[in-house]
N, C-alpha and C positions, 0 to 999 in steps of 0.2 A: 566271260571269265577273265579276260585280260584286263578289263577295266577294274575289277575288284582287286587284282594284284597290284595295279598301278595306284589305286586309292590307298591300299595298305602301306605301300612303300612311301607314298607322299605323306600319309598321316604319321608314320614313324619318323620321317625326316623332320616334320613340324614339331613333334614331341621332343626329338633330340635337340633341335635348335632352341626350343623353349627351355629345356633343362640345362643347356649350356650357359644360359644367362641367369643362373640362379642367384649369383651375387647381386645383380641389378634388381632382380625381383625381390630379394631380401631388403634392399634399400627402399624400394617402393613400399613394401609392407611396413617397414619401420616408420617411414615418414607418414604414411596413412594412419597408423596407430597413434603416433604422437599428435597429429592434428585432430584425430577423433577425441583423444583425451583432453585436449585443450578446449574443444568446442562444446563438449557435452555439458559442462557446468553452466554455460550461457543459456541452455534450455530451461534451467531452473531459476536463474537469477533475473533474466530479462523479462520485461512486460510482454505478454503474449500478443498484444495488439501492435507491437512495434515492428519496424522493418528489420531491426537487428535480430529479432526472433526468427524471421523468415530466412535471413542469411545464415544464421546459425543452424537452422534446421536443414537447409540445403547442404551446408558444409558437413554436417553429421552424416547425412545420407550419402553424399559423395565419398567422404573418407571411409565410411563403413563399407561401401561397395568396393573401393580399391583394396581395403584390408581383407575383405572376404575373397576377392578374386586372386590377389597375390598370395594370400595364405593358402588358398586351395592349390595354386600352382606349385608352391613350395612343398606342400604335403604330397601332392601327386608325384613330384620328382623324387622325393625321399622314399616313397613307397616303391617306386620303380627301380631304385638302386638296390633295394633289399632282395 
C-alpha cells in the first residue's frame, strides 16, 4: 500500500515538473511544426531514389514525432489546469 502512495506522489511531482516547463515545450512544438512544414514539400519534389529523399523522410518522421509528443504534453497540461 505504501508503494502505491509513493508512486502517486512521484507521478504527480513529475507531471507538475512537466507542466511547469510549458513555455519550453511550446518552443519545441513550434520548432518541430516549422521544420515539418519545411520538409514535407521535399517528399513530393525530390526523386525517390535519392539520398535527399531518405533524409527528408527521416526529418519528417522526427519532426512529426516531436510535434505530436510536445503537442500532447501541452494538451495534457491545459486539460489539467481546467
